PAVO-50422 format. One record per residue: x, y, z of N, C-alpha, C in turn. Coordinates in Angstrom, 3 decimals, always signed. Atoms other than C-alpha are relative to their C-alpha. Example, Ala and Ser with C-alpha at 12.3 -4.5 7.8 and 13.67 -1.06 7.14 Angstrom:
<nodes>
<node n_c1="+0.890" n_c2="-1.190" n_c3="+0.000" ca_c1="+12.300" ca_c2="-4.500" ca_c3="+7.800" c_c1="+0.900" c_c2="+1.200" c_c3="+0.000"/>
<node n_c1="-0.820" n_c2="-1.190" n_c3="-0.060" ca_c1="+13.670" ca_c2="-1.060" ca_c3="+7.140" c_c1="-0.770" c_c2="+1.090" c_c3="+0.730"/>
</nodes>
This chain:
<nodes>
<node n_c1="+0.211" n_c2="+1.204" n_c3="+0.667" ca_c1="-40.870" ca_c2="-90.258" ca_c3="-3.179" c_c1="-0.622" c_c2="-1.010" c_c3="+0.814"/>
<node n_c1="+0.525" n_c2="+1.315" n_c3="-0.619" ca_c1="-42.950" ca_c2="-93.290" ca_c3="-2.283" c_c1="+0.219" c_c2="-1.258" c_c3="-0.791"/>
<node n_c1="-0.394" n_c2="+1.361" n_c3="+0.778" ca_c1="-41.855" ca_c2="-96.704" ca_c3="-3.221" c_c1="-1.054" c_c2="-1.140" c_c3="+0.448"/>
<node n_c1="+0.981" n_c2="+1.018" n_c3="-0.297" ca_c1="-44.782" ca_c2="-99.281" ca_c3="-3.199" c_c1="+0.597" c_c2="-1.515" c_c3="-0.339"/>
<node n_c1="-0.365" n_c2="+1.418" n_c3="+0.034" ca_c1="-43.981" ca_c2="-102.919" ca_c3="-2.595" c_c1="-1.222" c_c2="-0.867" c_c3="+0.133"/>
<node n_c1="+1.078" n_c2="+0.783" n_c3="-0.042" ca_c1="-46.304" ca_c2="-105.829" ca_c3="-3.023" c_c1="+0.513" c_c2="-1.493" c_c3="+0.101"/>
<node n_c1="-0.380" n_c2="+1.308" n_c3="-0.166" ca_c1="-46.180" ca_c2="-109.539" ca_c3="-2.026" c_c1="-1.434" c_c2="-0.848" c_c3="+0.323"/>
<node n_c1="+1.042" n_c2="+0.891" n_c3="-0.398" ca_c1="-48.545" ca_c2="-112.527" ca_c3="-1.637" c_c1="+0.317" c_c2="-0.661" c_c3="+1.435"/>
<node n_c1="-0.041" n_c2="+0.600" n_c3="-1.384" ca_c1="-49.196" ca_c2="-113.685" ca_c3="+1.957" c_c1="-0.576" c_c2="-1.343" c_c3="-0.122"/>
<node n_c1="+0.534" n_c2="+1.297" n_c3="+0.091" ca_c1="-49.613" ca_c2="-117.390" ca_c3="+2.357" c_c1="-1.155" c_c2="-0.070" c_c3="+1.090"/>
<node n_c1="+1.170" n_c2="+0.141" n_c3="-1.084" ca_c1="-52.755" ca_c2="-118.685" ca_c3="+4.221" c_c1="+0.691" c_c2="-0.284" c_c3="+1.477"/>
<node n_c1="-0.354" n_c2="+0.144" n_c3="-1.332" ca_c1="-52.286" ca_c2="-118.453" ca_c3="+7.954" c_c1="-1.340" c_c2="-0.115" c_c3="+0.830"/>
<node n_c1="+1.071" n_c2="+0.303" n_c3="-1.017" ca_c1="-54.683" ca_c2="-119.857" ca_c3="+10.602" c_c1="-1.349" c_c2="-0.066" c_c3="-0.881"/>
<node n_c1="+1.106" n_c2="-0.180" n_c3="+0.677" ca_c1="-58.075" ca_c2="-118.604" ca_c3="+9.373" c_c1="-0.010" c_c2="+0.865" c_c3="-1.226"/>
<node n_c1="+0.021" n_c2="-0.819" n_c3="+1.065" ca_c1="-57.001" ca_c2="-116.188" ca_c3="+6.875" c_c1="+0.518" c_c2="-0.709" c_c3="-1.203"/>
<node n_c1="-0.316" n_c2="+0.655" n_c3="+1.329" ca_c1="-56.794" ca_c2="-117.213" ca_c3="+3.268" c_c1="+1.288" c_c2="+0.856" c_c3="-0.503"/>
<node n_c1="-1.125" n_c2="-0.635" n_c3="+0.700" ca_c1="-53.932" ca_c2="-116.176" ca_c3="+0.953" c_c1="-0.641" c_c2="+1.275" c_c3="-0.488"/>
<node n_c1="+0.395" n_c2="-1.203" n_c3="+0.491" ca_c1="-54.029" ca_c2="-112.503" ca_c3="-0.060" c_c1="+1.138" c_c2="+0.882" c_c3="-0.390"/>
<node n_c1="-1.025" n_c2="-0.918" n_c3="+0.351" ca_c1="-52.027" ca_c2="-109.751" ca_c3="-1.672" c_c1="+0.086" c_c2="+1.204" c_c3="+0.893"/>
<node n_c1="-0.294" n_c2="-1.208" n_c3="-0.947" ca_c1="-50.592" ca_c2="-107.091" ca_c3="+0.469" c_c1="+0.870" c_c2="+1.130" c_c3="-0.619"/>
<node n_c1="-0.766" n_c2="-1.033" n_c3="+0.390" ca_c1="-49.078" ca_c2="-103.747" ca_c3="-0.211" c_c1="+0.529" c_c2="+0.821" c_c3="+1.276"/>
<node n_c1="-0.387" n_c2="-1.032" n_c3="-0.867" ca_c1="-46.882" ca_c2="-101.513" ca_c3="+1.771" c_c1="+1.025" c_c2="+0.938" c_c3="-0.695"/>
<node n_c1="-0.881" n_c2="-1.025" n_c3="+0.668" ca_c1="-44.690" ca_c2="-98.585" ca_c3="+1.021" c_c1="+1.018" c_c2="+0.610" c_c3="+0.970"/>
<node n_c1="-1.028" n_c2="-0.741" n_c3="-0.856" ca_c1="-41.551" ca_c2="-96.711" ca_c3="+2.008" c_c1="-0.065" c_c2="+1.402" c_c3="-0.427"/>
<node n_c1="+0.021" n_c2="-1.477" n_c3="+0.328" ca_c1="-41.793" ca_c2="-92.994" ca_c3="+2.221" c_c1="+1.386" c_c2="+0.769" c_c3="+0.097"/>
<node n_c1="-1.255" n_c2="-0.698" n_c3="+0.128" ca_c1="-38.808" ca_c2="-91.296" ca_c3="+1.009" c_c1="+0.135" c_c2="+1.498" c_c3="+0.564"/>
<node n_c1="+0.037" n_c2="-1.262" n_c3="-0.702" ca_c1="-39.927" ca_c2="-87.912" ca_c3="+2.309" c_c1="+0.377" c_c2="-0.136" c_c3="+1.507"/>
<node n_c1="-0.215" n_c2="+0.271" n_c3="-1.282" ca_c1="-39.724" ca_c2="-89.484" ca_c3="+5.757" c_c1="+1.324" c_c2="-0.720" c_c3="+0.406"/>
<node n_c1="-1.434" n_c2="+0.631" n_c3="-0.161" ca_c1="-36.337" ca_c2="-91.178" ca_c3="+5.294" c_c1="+0.783" c_c2="+0.837" c_c3="+0.621"/>
<node n_c1="-1.172" n_c2="-0.818" n_c3="-0.400" ca_c1="-33.573" ca_c2="-90.012" ca_c3="+7.225" c_c1="+1.012" c_c2="-1.097" c_c3="+0.619"/>
<node n_c1="-1.076" n_c2="+0.975" n_c3="-0.373" ca_c1="-30.231" ca_c2="-91.977" ca_c3="+7.820" c_c1="+0.285" c_c2="+0.349" c_c3="+1.360"/>
<node n_c1="-0.247" n_c2="-0.053" n_c3="-1.223" ca_c1="-30.491" ca_c2="-92.003" ca_c3="+11.463" c_c1="+1.375" c_c2="-0.645" c_c3="+0.528"/>
<node n_c1="-1.162" n_c2="+0.661" n_c3="-0.422" ca_c1="-27.232" ca_c2="-92.766" ca_c3="+13.391" c_c1="-0.527" c_c2="-1.311" c_c3="+0.660"/>
<node n_c1="+0.380" n_c2="+1.393" n_c3="-0.551" ca_c1="-27.315" ca_c2="-96.521" ca_c3="+14.148" c_c1="+1.251" c_c2="-0.658" c_c3="+0.410"/>
<node n_c1="-1.136" n_c2="+0.681" n_c3="-0.594" ca_c1="-25.220" ca_c2="-98.561" ca_c3="+16.318" c_c1="-0.293" c_c2="-1.497" c_c3="+0.033"/>
<node n_c1="+0.030" n_c2="+1.245" n_c3="-0.089" ca_c1="-24.327" ca_c2="-102.043" ca_c3="+16.353" c_c1="-0.538" c_c2="-0.739" c_c3="-1.358"/>
<node n_c1="+0.348" n_c2="+0.817" n_c3="+1.205" ca_c1="-25.384" ca_c2="-104.850" ca_c3="+13.976" c_c1="-1.449" c_c2="-0.310" c_c3="+0.037"/>
<node n_c1="+1.395" n_c2="+0.487" n_c3="-0.061" ca_c1="-28.990" ca_c2="-105.765" ca_c3="+12.974" c_c1="+0.091" c_c2="-1.531" c_c3="+0.428"/>
<node n_c1="-0.001" n_c2="+1.245" n_c3="-0.469" ca_c1="-29.640" ca_c2="-108.969" ca_c3="+14.834" c_c1="-1.339" c_c2="-0.712" c_c3="-0.370"/>
<node n_c1="+1.355" n_c2="+0.858" n_c3="+0.251" ca_c1="-32.247" ca_c2="-111.757" ca_c3="+13.932" c_c1="-0.669" c_c2="-0.249" c_c3="+1.303"/>
<node n_c1="+0.537" n_c2="+0.175" n_c3="-1.159" ca_c1="-34.676" ca_c2="-111.653" ca_c3="+16.609" c_c1="-1.414" c_c2="-0.593" c_c3="-0.122"/>
<node n_c1="+1.231" n_c2="+0.539" n_c3="+0.001" ca_c1="-38.010" ca_c2="-113.176" ca_c3="+17.533" c_c1="-1.033" c_c2="+0.967" c_c3="-0.745"/>
<node n_c1="+0.821" n_c2="-0.983" n_c3="+0.709" ca_c1="-40.635" ca_c2="-111.699" ca_c3="+15.130" c_c1="-0.974" c_c2="+0.547" c_c3="+0.824"/>
<node n_c1="+0.954" n_c2="-0.750" n_c3="-1.050" ca_c1="-43.006" ca_c2="-110.928" ca_c3="+18.049" c_c1="+0.577" c_c2="+1.101" c_c3="+0.610"/>
<node n_c1="-0.710" n_c2="-1.065" n_c3="-0.718" ca_c1="-40.367" ca_c2="-108.566" ca_c3="+19.241" c_c1="+0.576" c_c2="+0.895" c_c3="-1.137"/>
<node n_c1="-0.475" n_c2="-0.945" n_c3="+1.098" ca_c1="-39.924" ca_c2="-106.843" ca_c3="+15.878" c_c1="-0.208" c_c2="+1.417" c_c3="+0.183"/>
<node n_c1="+0.180" n_c2="-1.511" n_c3="-0.235" ca_c1="-39.601" ca_c2="-102.986" ca_c3="+15.608" c_c1="-0.742" c_c2="+0.483" c_c3="-1.091"/>
<node n_c1="+0.789" n_c2="-0.686" n_c3="+1.074" ca_c1="-41.720" ca_c2="-100.729" ca_c3="+13.512" c_c1="+1.008" c_c2="+0.481" c_c3="-1.090"/>
<node n_c1="-0.827" n_c2="-0.337" n_c3="+1.086" ca_c1="-40.163" ca_c2="-100.106" ca_c3="+10.194" c_c1="+0.268" c_c2="+1.716" c_c3="+0.083"/>
<node n_c1="-0.111" n_c2="-1.393" n_c3="-0.290" ca_c1="-38.700" ca_c2="-96.569" ca_c3="+10.583" c_c1="-0.380" c_c2="+0.996" c_c3="-1.245"/>
<node n_c1="+0.445" n_c2="-0.929" n_c3="+0.983" ca_c1="-39.612" ca_c2="-95.136" ca_c3="+7.216" c_c1="-1.103" c_c2="-0.561" c_c3="-0.982"/>
<node n_c1="+1.113" n_c2="+0.652" n_c3="+0.609" ca_c1="-42.704" ca_c2="-97.261" ca_c3="+6.219" c_c1="-1.030" c_c2="+1.324" c_c3="-0.165"/>
<node n_c1="+0.864" n_c2="-0.870" n_c3="+0.235" ca_c1="-45.404" ca_c2="-95.138" ca_c3="+4.667" c_c1="-1.315" c_c2="-0.117" c_c3="+0.840"/>
<node n_c1="+1.286" n_c2="+0.177" n_c3="-0.664" ca_c1="-48.645" ca_c2="-94.438" ca_c3="+6.609" c_c1="-1.129" c_c2="-0.525" c_c3="-0.876"/>
<node n_c1="+1.119" n_c2="+0.459" n_c3="+0.791" ca_c1="-51.861" ca_c2="-95.871" ca_c3="+5.331" c_c1="-0.447" c_c2="+0.960" c_c3="-0.911"/>
<node n_c1="+0.507" n_c2="-1.171" n_c3="+0.895" ca_c1="-53.054" ca_c2="-92.535" ca_c3="+3.996" c_c1="+0.918" c_c2="+0.219" c_c3="-1.168"/>
<node n_c1="-1.097" n_c2="-0.259" n_c3="+1.033" ca_c1="-49.759" ca_c2="-92.135" ca_c3="+2.053" c_c1="-0.137" c_c2="-1.113" c_c3="-1.073"/>
<node n_c1="+0.102" n_c2="+1.258" n_c3="+0.831" ca_c1="-50.051" ca_c2="-95.657" ca_c3="+0.755" c_c1="-1.297" c_c2="+0.110" c_c3="-0.980"/>
<node n_c1="+1.266" n_c2="-0.270" n_c3="+0.788" ca_c1="-53.708" ca_c2="-95.041" ca_c3="-0.341" c_c1="+0.136" c_c2="+1.001" c_c3="-1.191"/>
<node n_c1="-0.260" n_c2="-0.985" n_c3="+1.117" ca_c1="-52.651" ca_c2="-91.926" ca_c3="-2.240" c_c1="+0.844" c_c2="-0.431" c_c3="-0.961"/>
<node n_c1="-0.965" n_c2="+0.446" n_c3="+0.893" ca_c1="-49.821" ca_c2="-93.632" ca_c3="-3.917" c_c1="-0.769" c_c2="-1.017" c_c3="-1.066"/>
<node n_c1="+0.528" n_c2="+1.002" n_c3="+0.906" ca_c1="-51.933" ca_c2="-96.594" ca_c3="-5.202" c_c1="-1.159" c_c2="+0.698" c_c3="-0.741"/>
<node n_c1="+1.158" n_c2="-0.760" n_c3="+0.850" ca_c1="-54.767" ca_c2="-94.048" ca_c3="-6.224" c_c1="+0.619" c_c2="+0.663" c_c3="-1.157"/>
<node n_c1="-0.833" n_c2="-0.565" n_c3="+1.210" ca_c1="-52.062" ca_c2="-92.190" ca_c3="-8.319" c_c1="+0.379" c_c2="-1.071" c_c3="-0.990"/>
<node n_c1="-0.586" n_c2="+1.277" n_c3="+1.046" ca_c1="-51.051" ca_c2="-95.596" ca_c3="-9.864" c_c1="-1.333" c_c2="-0.351" c_c3="-0.784"/>
<node n_c1="+1.228" n_c2="+0.421" n_c3="+0.749" ca_c1="-54.788" ca_c2="-96.026" ca_c3="-11.009" c_c1="-0.766" c_c2="-1.041" c_c3="+0.691"/>
<node n_c1="+0.790" n_c2="+1.055" n_c3="-0.715" ca_c1="-56.028" ca_c2="-98.501" ca_c3="-8.526" c_c1="-1.269" c_c2="+0.485" c_c3="+0.518"/>
<node n_c1="+1.369" n_c2="-0.389" n_c3="-0.388" ca_c1="-59.837" ca_c2="-98.026" ca_c3="-8.123" c_c1="-0.552" c_c2="-0.475" c_c3="+1.404"/>
<node n_c1="+0.548" n_c2="+0.388" n_c3="-1.331" ca_c1="-61.507" ca_c2="-98.109" ca_c3="-4.758" c_c1="+1.050" c_c2="-0.179" c_c3="+1.112"/>
<node n_c1="-1.257" n_c2="+0.133" n_c3="-0.994" ca_c1="-58.204" ca_c2="-97.487" ca_c3="-2.857" c_c1="-0.497" c_c2="+0.150" c_c3="+1.490"/>
<node n_c1="+0.481" n_c2="-0.246" n_c3="-1.348" ca_c1="-60.243" ca_c2="-96.310" ca_c3="+0.061" c_c1="-0.721" c_c2="-1.177" c_c3="+0.763"/>
<node n_c1="+0.557" n_c2="+1.399" n_c3="-0.528" ca_c1="-61.798" ca_c2="-99.916" ca_c3="+0.347" c_c1="+0.848" c_c2="-0.865" c_c3="+0.535"/>
<node n_c1="-1.125" n_c2="+0.974" n_c3="-0.346" ca_c1="-58.512" ca_c2="-101.421" ca_c3="+1.057" c_c1="+0.121" c_c2="-0.145" c_c3="+1.446"/>
<node n_c1="-0.143" n_c2="+0.228" n_c3="-1.502" ca_c1="-58.113" ca_c2="-102.839" ca_c3="+4.555" c_c1="+1.363" c_c2="+0.260" c_c3="+0.456"/>
<node n_c1="-1.445" n_c2="-0.333" n_c3="-0.476" ca_c1="-55.205" ca_c2="-101.452" ca_c3="+6.395" c_c1="+0.263" c_c2="-1.092" c_c3="+1.248"/>
<node n_c1="-0.319" n_c2="+0.868" n_c3="-0.888" ca_c1="-53.425" ca_c2="-103.555" ca_c3="+8.834" c_c1="+1.544" c_c2="-0.044" c_c3="+0.259"/>
<node n_c1="-1.361" n_c2="+0.161" n_c3="-0.277" ca_c1="-49.944" ca_c2="-104.657" ca_c3="+10.196" c_c1="+0.542" c_c2="-1.080" c_c3="-0.751"/>
<node n_c1="-0.516" n_c2="+1.150" n_c3="+0.693" ca_c1="-47.649" ca_c2="-106.897" ca_c3="+8.245" c_c1="+1.561" c_c2="-0.099" c_c3="+0.483"/>
<node n_c1="-1.250" n_c2="+0.441" n_c3="-0.344" ca_c1="-44.456" ca_c2="-108.617" ca_c3="+9.368" c_c1="+0.981" c_c2="-0.116" c_c3="-1.213"/>
<node n_c1="-0.820" n_c2="+0.075" n_c3="+1.101" ca_c1="-41.530" ca_c2="-108.262" ca_c3="+6.879" c_c1="+1.318" c_c2="-0.330" c_c3="+0.392"/>
<node n_c1="-1.412" n_c2="+0.565" n_c3="-0.130" ca_c1="-38.086" ca_c2="-109.955" ca_c3="+6.651" c_c1="+0.763" c_c2="+0.823" c_c3="-0.887"/>
<node n_c1="-0.766" n_c2="-0.850" n_c3="+0.934" ca_c1="-35.792" ca_c2="-107.238" ca_c3="+5.169" c_c1="+1.537" c_c2="-0.014" c_c3="+0.159"/>
<node n_c1="-1.509" n_c2="-0.221" n_c3="-0.227" ca_c1="-32.133" ca_c2="-106.755" ca_c3="+4.529" c_c1="+0.168" c_c2="+1.154" c_c3="+1.004"/>
<node n_c1="-0.274" n_c2="-1.015" n_c3="-1.026" ca_c1="-30.753" ca_c2="-104.807" ca_c3="+7.471" c_c1="+1.580" c_c2="+0.134" c_c3="+0.301"/>
<node n_c1="-1.425" n_c2="-0.078" n_c3="-0.410" ca_c1="-27.486" ca_c2="-103.418" ca_c3="+8.537" c_c1="-0.010" c_c2="+1.246" c_c3="+0.989"/>
<node n_c1="-0.216" n_c2="-1.251" n_c3="-0.828" ca_c1="-26.353" ca_c2="-101.004" ca_c3="+11.145" c_c1="-1.198" c_c2="+0.308" c_c3="+0.936"/>
<node n_c1="+1.041" n_c2="-0.163" n_c3="-0.829" ca_c1="-29.435" ca_c2="-101.702" ca_c3="+13.264" c_c1="-1.284" c_c2="+0.475" c_c3="-0.662"/>
<node n_c1="+1.178" n_c2="-0.419" n_c3="+0.656" ca_c1="-31.897" ca_c2="-100.594" ca_c3="+10.675" c_c1="-0.151" c_c2="-0.729" c_c3="-1.428"/>
<node n_c1="+0.223" n_c2="+0.556" n_c3="+1.239" ca_c1="-33.548" ca_c2="-101.807" ca_c3="+7.523" c_c1="+0.732" c_c2="+0.776" c_c3="-1.206"/>
<node n_c1="-0.745" n_c2="-0.773" n_c3="+1.002" ca_c1="-31.688" ca_c2="-100.869" ca_c3="+4.175" c_c1="-1.168" c_c2="+0.607" c_c3="-0.755"/>
<node n_c1="+1.003" n_c2="-0.536" n_c3="+0.958" ca_c1="-33.740" ca_c2="-98.440" ca_c3="+1.922" c_c1="-0.118" c_c2="-0.764" c_c3="-1.324"/>
<node n_c1="+0.150" n_c2="+0.662" n_c3="+1.343" ca_c1="-35.183" ca_c2="-99.696" ca_c3="-1.259" c_c1="+1.046" c_c2="+0.678" c_c3="-0.889"/>
<node n_c1="-0.985" n_c2="-0.607" n_c3="+1.068" ca_c1="-32.530" ca_c2="-99.109" ca_c3="-4.127" c_c1="-0.651" c_c2="+1.085" c_c3="-0.728"/>
<node n_c1="+0.676" n_c2="-0.926" n_c3="+0.919" ca_c1="-35.151" ca_c2="-97.245" ca_c3="-6.011" c_c1="-0.126" c_c2="+1.384" c_c3="+0.765"/>
<node n_c1="+0.049" n_c2="-1.198" n_c3="-0.625" ca_c1="-35.223" ca_c2="-94.501" ca_c3="-3.337" c_c1="+1.301" c_c2="+0.808" c_c3="-0.097"/>
<node n_c1="-1.243" n_c2="-0.687" n_c3="+0.200" ca_c1="-31.560" ca_c2="-93.723" ca_c3="-4.138" c_c1="+0.717" c_c2="+0.522" c_c3="+1.220"/>
<node n_c1="-0.619" n_c2="-0.191" n_c3="-1.211" ca_c1="-30.549" ca_c2="-93.469" ca_c3="-0.478" c_c1="+1.061" c_c2="-0.901" c_c3="+0.213"/>
<node n_c1="-1.030" n_c2="+0.857" n_c3="-0.486" ca_c1="-27.221" ca_c2="-94.576" ca_c3="+0.777" c_c1="+0.387" c_c2="+0.452" c_c3="+1.415"/>
<node n_c1="-0.369" n_c2="-0.361" n_c3="-1.386" ca_c1="-26.429" ca_c2="-94.731" ca_c3="+4.543" c_c1="+1.506" c_c2="-0.276" c_c3="+0.018"/>
<node n_c1="-1.368" n_c2="+0.267" n_c3="+0.084" ca_c1="-22.647" ca_c2="-94.295" ca_c3="+4.828" c_c1="+0.345" c_c2="-1.020" c_c3="+1.224"/>
<node n_c1="-0.155" n_c2="+0.958" n_c3="-1.132" ca_c1="-22.951" ca_c2="-96.313" ca_c3="+8.307" c_c1="+0.013" c_c2="-1.418" c_c3="-0.591"/>
<node n_c1="+0.183" n_c2="+1.275" n_c3="+0.391" ca_c1="-24.037" ca_c2="-99.225" ca_c3="+6.208" c_c1="+0.686" c_c2="-0.433" c_c3="-1.139"/>
<node n_c1="-0.809" n_c2="+0.429" n_c3="+1.065" ca_c1="-21.671" ca_c2="-99.146" ca_c3="+3.432" c_c1="+1.133" c_c2="-1.033" c_c3="+0.523"/>
<node n_c1="-1.060" n_c2="+0.892" n_c3="-0.293" ca_c1="-19.437" ca_c2="-102.194" ca_c3="+3.560" c_c1="-0.437" c_c2="-1.011" c_c3="+1.161"/>
<node n_c1="+0.412" n_c2="+0.822" n_c3="-1.081" ca_c1="-21.328" ca_c2="-103.846" ca_c3="+6.381" c_c1="-0.931" c_c2="-1.104" c_c3="-0.442"/>
<node n_c1="+0.909" n_c2="+1.094" n_c3="+0.640" ca_c1="-22.915" ca_c2="-107.164" ca_c3="+5.552" c_c1="-1.401" c_c2="+0.075" c_c3="+0.546"/>
<node n_c1="+1.329" n_c2="+0.019" n_c3="-0.276" ca_c1="-26.607" ca_c2="-107.279" ca_c3="+5.494" c_c1="-0.576" c_c2="-1.207" c_c3="+0.408"/>
<node n_c1="+0.631" n_c2="+1.177" n_c3="-0.442" ca_c1="-28.835" ca_c2="-109.711" ca_c3="+7.281" c_c1="-1.465" c_c2="+0.049" c_c3="-0.044"/>
<node n_c1="+1.449" n_c2="-0.003" n_c3="-0.142" ca_c1="-32.448" ca_c2="-110.467" ca_c3="+7.364" c_c1="-0.503" c_c2="+0.227" c_c3="+1.264"/>
<node n_c1="+0.507" n_c2="-0.293" n_c3="-1.339" ca_c1="-34.173" ca_c2="-108.947" ca_c3="+10.185" c_c1="-1.458" c_c2="+0.392" c_c3="+0.050"/>
<node n_c1="+1.426" n_c2="-0.440" n_c3="+0.160" ca_c1="-38.061" ca_c2="-108.487" ca_c3="+11.042" c_c1="-0.317" c_c2="+1.294" c_c3="+0.449"/>
<node n_c1="+0.508" n_c2="-1.307" n_c3="-0.202" ca_c1="-39.773" ca_c2="-105.291" ca_c3="+10.760" c_c1="-1.512" c_c2="+0.062" c_c3="-0.146"/>
<node n_c1="+1.428" n_c2="-0.198" n_c3="+0.083" ca_c1="-43.402" ca_c2="-104.212" ca_c3="+11.147" c_c1="-0.301" c_c2="+1.171" c_c3="-0.863"/>
<node n_c1="+0.649" n_c2="-1.093" n_c3="+0.722" ca_c1="-45.295" ca_c2="-101.993" ca_c3="+8.615" c_c1="-1.428" c_c2="+0.013" c_c3="+0.255"/>
<node n_c1="+1.393" n_c2="-0.154" n_c3="-0.361" ca_c1="-48.672" ca_c2="-100.681" ca_c3="+9.532" c_c1="-0.552" c_c2="+1.033" c_c3="-0.953"/>
</nodes>
């Protein structure tokens, strides 16, 4: 299962406002053993999102949803602030995954990169 997310990015430096898409890949999701608590860190030191879908998987998903010219979409990196616990991002509730390590642990917002 692929869960597609979208958000507006505010203008930054020379880039104007734009709409971005990223996706979680349920096929690649695995509740890895995690230690410690997610900490809020400098965004420049953010880690890759462990189950973000690749650009090819995202293009396939948006094509299946009916978006025309999905191949013309620019790929890039986006910094996300996501609810996190146990040292990793919480999966989208739509994925139906529950990590027992994260149950009962308070979530915090932490930076993650999706590319």
